[in-house]
Structure formats: structure tokens, C-alpha cells
N, C-alpha and C positions, 0 to 999 in steps of 0.2 A: 560468029555468033553461035553457030551450031556446036562448035567445039566447046565453047563456054558452057552451053547447056548440058553437054555430055559430061563435062568435068563435075558440074554440080550434081548431076544424076548419079555419077559414080561414087561421089562422096556420100550421098544419101543412102545408096545401096550398101556402102561399106559400114556406115553407122548401124544399119539394120543387121548386117551379117556379123558384126562384132558384138552387137547387143549389149548385154550386161554380164560382166565377169566372163567375157568371151563366149557367151551363149547367145546364138543368133535368135532373132525374133522373126516372125513371118510378116509378110505384107499385110495380112489380115489383122495382126496385132496392132501394127502402126495405124492402119486405116481406122480400126475401132477406137484407138486412143484419140485420134484427131477428128473423128466424126466424119471421115471422108470415105470414098469407095476404094476397093482394092484396085480396079482398073485405073483410077486416078493416081494412086500411089505408084503403080507400075509405070505409068506414063511419065511421072516425075523422075523415076530412077533411070528410065531409058533416054531421058533428055528430049522427049517429044513435047513436053509441056513444062513450064517452070512454075513452081510454087511462088506465091506472093510473099512479101515480107511477113505478113501475118502467119503464114504456114511455116515459114522458116523459123519464126519465133517459137511456134508450137513444137517443131522438130527438136530445136535446141533444148526446150524445157523437158520434153519427154526423155531425151537421152542424157540429160544432166543428172538424173537421179535413178538409182535402182528401185526406189520406192514407186516409180511409175508402173512397176509390175508387181506391186505388193499383192500377196495371196494369188498370184497368177492372173489377176484381172487388170488389164491395161487401163490406165487413167492418165489424165493430163493435169499435172500440178500447176497451180498458179505461181506467178513469180514470188508472191509473198510467202508461199509455202516452202520455198527452197531454203535449205540451210546455207550457211556461209560458203562452205566448200562447193556445194552444188550450184550456188549462185555464180561463183567464179567460173565454174565449168560452163554453165549456161552462157555467160557473157562472151567467153572465149569462142565457144562453138558457134554462137549466133553471129559473131563478127566474121568468123571464117566463112560461114554459109553465105552471108551477104556479099562478101568479096567475090564469091564464085558465081553469084547470080547475075545473069545478063540483063542489062537495062539500057540498051543503046538507044540513040535518038530516033532511029528509023525502024527499029524492031522491038517493040515493047514485049515484056514477058508474055508468053503464051498462057492462055487461061482456058480451062475446060468449061463446059456448060455449067457443071455443078459449082465450079469456083465462082462464076459470074453471079450465081443466085445467092451467094453467101453474103450476109450482112458484114460490112467491113468499115474501116475508117473512111471518111469522105475523101481524103487525099492520102495516098501513100507517097508523099513528096517530101520536100526538104523540111517541112514543119511537122512531119510524123517521126517520132522517136520510138522505134520499135522495141527498145529494151524496157519500155514501160516505167522508166524512172521519172521522178518528179522534175518539173521544169520551172525555172524562175525567170520572169521577165523583169528587167531592171531599167528604170527611168531615173533621170536626175530630178531633183527638187527644183521647181521653178523659183528663181531668186525672188526675195520678198519685194524688191523694188519694181518688179514686173507684174505683180499681182494687182488686179484692179481694186480689190477690197479685202480687208480681213474678215469680212462677214462670212465668207465661204471657206476660208482657209484656217480659221481658228477653231480647234476642237471645242472650245468653250461656247462658241456661237450656236444658237438654235438652228441656223441655216448652214451649218458646216457640211461641206462636200469634200470628201477625202481626195478624190481625183483632181480637184481644182488646183492643188499644189503640184501636180505632176507636169513635167515638160513633155514635149513630143506626144501629146495626147492622141492626135490623129493616127500616128504610127502604132501606139499602144492598143487603141480600140480596134484598128484594122487587124492587128496580129493576134490579139488575145482570142478572138472568136475562132480563128483558123487553128491555132494551136490547141485550144480546148476541144474543138470538134474532131481534130485529127488524132487525138490521143485519149479516147474514151476510157474513163476509169482512172486516169492519171491526175495527180495533183498538179495544178497549174497556178502558180502564185505570181502576183505582180507586186513589186517592192520598189521603194526608193533606194537609191544608191547609198544613202547615209544611214539606212536602217537594216542592212543586210546582216544575217546571222551565218554561222558556220554551215548550218544545214542548207541555207539558201545558195551559198557560193559553191557548194560541192554537188549541186544538182546540174542538170543541163541548164546552162546560162544563156540568156539572150539579152544582149546589152543594146539599148536604144539611145541614140544621141551621141554627140561628140565630146571631145575632151574639155571644152569650155566649162561645161556644167557637170558632166558625168565622170567622177573620179575613177569609177570602176572601168570605164572604157579606156581611160588613160593608162591605168595600171596593167590591164590585160594586154593592150597593144605593146607595152614595154616588155612584158613577160614573154610574149610570143616572138620577140626580136624580129618584128616585121621590118622590111625595108621601107615601109610606108609610115609616115608620121603625119599628124594633123597639127597645123599651126593654130595656136589660139588667137581668137579675135579680141582685140582690145577696144573696139568700138569707134575708132577714128574713121573718117570718111574714106580714105583710100584703102582701108583694111577690109577686104571683102571675104576673107577666109580662104584657106587653100589646103590641099593635101600636098605633101612633099615626098618624093621618092628619091632615095640615094642609091646609086649603083655601086658596084664593087670598087670602082676607082674613086669614089667619093664625090662624084658629080651629081648634083641635085636637079631634078625636074619638078616644077611646080604646076599643080592643077588647080587653078582658082575658079571660083564662081564668077558669073558675069552679072553685073548690075548696069542699068541704064538710068539716066536722069529722068525723073518723072515728077516735076515740081508738085508739092513742096519737098519731096524727098527722092528716094531712089527705088527702083522696081527690080526685083530679081527676075531675070529672064533665062538663066541657066545655072543649075547647081551641079555638084558632084556627089555621087552616092558611093558608099563603100559597103560591100558585102564581104564579110570575112568569117570563115569557119575553121575551127581547130580543136584538138583535144583540150579539155578544160585544164588550165595550168594548176588548178586546185584539186583536181580529181581526174586522172588520165582516162578513166573509164566512162567519163561523161564528156559532153561537147560544150564549146562556147561559140556563140554566133554574135557577130557585131553588125548591126545595121546603123549606119552612120552617114552624116552629111555635113557639108560646110554650114548649111542652114537646116532648119527643121524639115523643109520640103525634100532635101536630099535624103534625110533619114526615112521619111515616109516613102520615098521612091525605092529605097533599098528594100523595105518591107514588101512593097507592092510588086517588086520584081518576081517574087515567088508566091504571091497570093492572087494577083490579078488573073482571072480565068482566061483572059485572052493571050497571056504571055507566059504564065507560070510553067506550063508543060515544056515549052521550047527552051526556057531558061534553065529548068531543071535538067533537061537533056544536055544542055551546054556544059553544065557542071559534071554530070555523070560521065560524059565523054572524056573529060580531062583529068578528073581527080578521083582518088579513092576515098572511102569514108574516113580513113585515119589520117589523111593529109591535112596540112595547114595551108590554106590558100586565101588570097585576097583579090578582089576585083573592084576596080574603080570604074565607074560608068558616068557618062554624060546624062544629065537630066534636063530635059526641055520643060520650060514653064510657059504655057500658052493660055492667054486670057486668065491668068492667075491659077490655072489648073496644072497639076503635075501630070506629065506624060510618062507612063510606065516605061522604063528602059527595056529594050529588046536586045539582049546581049548578042544575038545572032546577026544583028544589023550592022554593017560596016560603019565604023566611026563611033559606035556607042561605047565600046569598051576602050577606056583610055589607058589602062594599065592593069596587068594581072601578074601575080606571082604565086608560086607555091614552093614547098620544100620537097616536091616529088622528084626533083632532079631534071 
């Protein structure tokens, strides 16, 4: 951990010493641009403390453009102020700094007293996208035969409610507030899968729901060439929905949900949730996240894995310990349903993770 902090510190020092057009800048200049103290900048460079994602973002923006020192006065440009070439440099530099930053499960990044008093995003977790790019949450349209009434789903109706036609509403409502709060000032859109535009799909994408109704989930899973597939449910009694994993030898392992007879129907007692993150196949500089389940409760559980305050930190640490930000990975987890309530999966609990895969090697 200490070596990682020193590597990050050395890179921050090298950025400052290289400066602009190979002209070094002082720690005082960097501190002035970031609105921090010189001792804090010095502690970052020495690896005694680690800057948060917010301050790494600021470092990358500052050193992305010589205009940061226009007229000899240090200033911090906004992302929107960066030109195309500067924006490319910012994104590459920010990605590099994030990879160097230590965030292990047992040793969170060190913070100085002044850092702790700074207003920041509520969560610097998996739903915080530090590049400040737009985010699109995508749901499937609820099939017409499953809507109780046209009164609330028809735009011509005085009682029209737009979200009434969305599937996986509990997952959407749970996630939207977290994403919105964790990315202040960033555009967060919620869209139906059949209404997506080019701008929508080239943002950070978050796909809610499985392949039965959400065609974008199906398309992205195929594009990522995951060894995990989801079998579509046709609605017959023995068909309970399942994920299917095919190994290198072509052998398939099936992970179904569990139903028990509860006259006059069946009751879901265990679902399977998938959390998948990867570079966006439509824009490699953005990400795609899939929160999916055999049933809607599995989708909700996939979201809750990283929003539930009781479990999100340990589940985030589980990911950060195993994968890099640029990796493609998929986790299938068991979801218990108790008295009709979803129990948030704890990936660190033995038996919860059913299957995981990544391209990290």
C-alpha cells in the first residue's frame, strides 16, 4: 500500500516538475490552483497522504492545458472549458492517476484534516463517475399487457404518468438518487430502451433489467462477449429463468432462480443478480454497467449491492481488490428473498458469489 502511495506521489511530483512546455511549477502554484495548502500538496507528493478522486480530477484538469497558467496566474479550468485535445489529455491523465491511487479494502486513502472539511460528493464509490461525463440510466418499457390501465400510460390521458410505463421501477428509483447525488452538476438521464439516441448510448450507460424486455442489455452483453448469457423466460410453469455460463470447453453451468409452490401460484424465494461493468462498446472512454436479474428482484438486488449503506463499502472494496477501472468483469450473486423482501447480497460472504469472470487474466 505504501509503495502504491509513493508511486502516485512520484507521478504528481513529476507532473509539477515537468509543468508546461517543460517549465516546472512550484507546489505553491499547484496549491493555489486547487485551493489547497502547500503542506497538503507536499504530503501528496511524498506519499504520506493520498488525494481523493476529486483532487486527482483537479490535477488532471490543471495539467491538461497550458491555459491553466494564462498570464502567470494559476486557475482550474472546468471540464466544459477544455478543448478537444485538452479533453483527451485530461481523460488519459485522470485514468492514469486513478490507477495509481490506492484504495484497498483494509486501508482507505489517507485524508488530511483540510481534505475532510471539503464539500465533496456523498459517495466516491461505484456510482461516482469522476470524469464528469453525462450518465444515462436505461430501463425497458413495461409490456402493454402488464399495465393495469391506459389511464396512466397514455400521453393523451390527463392522468398520464411517464414512469408508469417503465419496468424495474424500484431499481430505477433506488439508483437514480444515488447517481444524481454522487455526480453533482452532471446530467443524469433516465430513458426507455426503445427511445435511446446516439448521445444517450455514448454516455456512461447503466442498463437495468434483463434480456426479456431490455434489448439494450441483450445487445451489450453480446458485444462484450461475456461467457455469461441469460436465458429468456417464455412464461411456462417450469421456466423460472436462469443465467448460463459456458466454459472454454463448451460446458454450460446454469444458475436458476428458486420458486416454491404457494397456492394459487408460486413464490420467489431466491433470485440471481448480475453486476457487470466494462468499457462502453459505443464509446471506449465511457463505461457501461449492467444490473440484471432473472426477475425484477434480482435487478433491484444488483443495484442495492452498491447503494445499501450496510454493504456498499465492503462490496466496493471487493471489486477494487480484484479489478482495475478499465477491466470488463461480471459477478453473479445469490439473492435471498425473505418475507417478500430482498436481502442485499454481501459478496464477501461465502456462498453469495456464484460466478465471476473478468478479462484481467
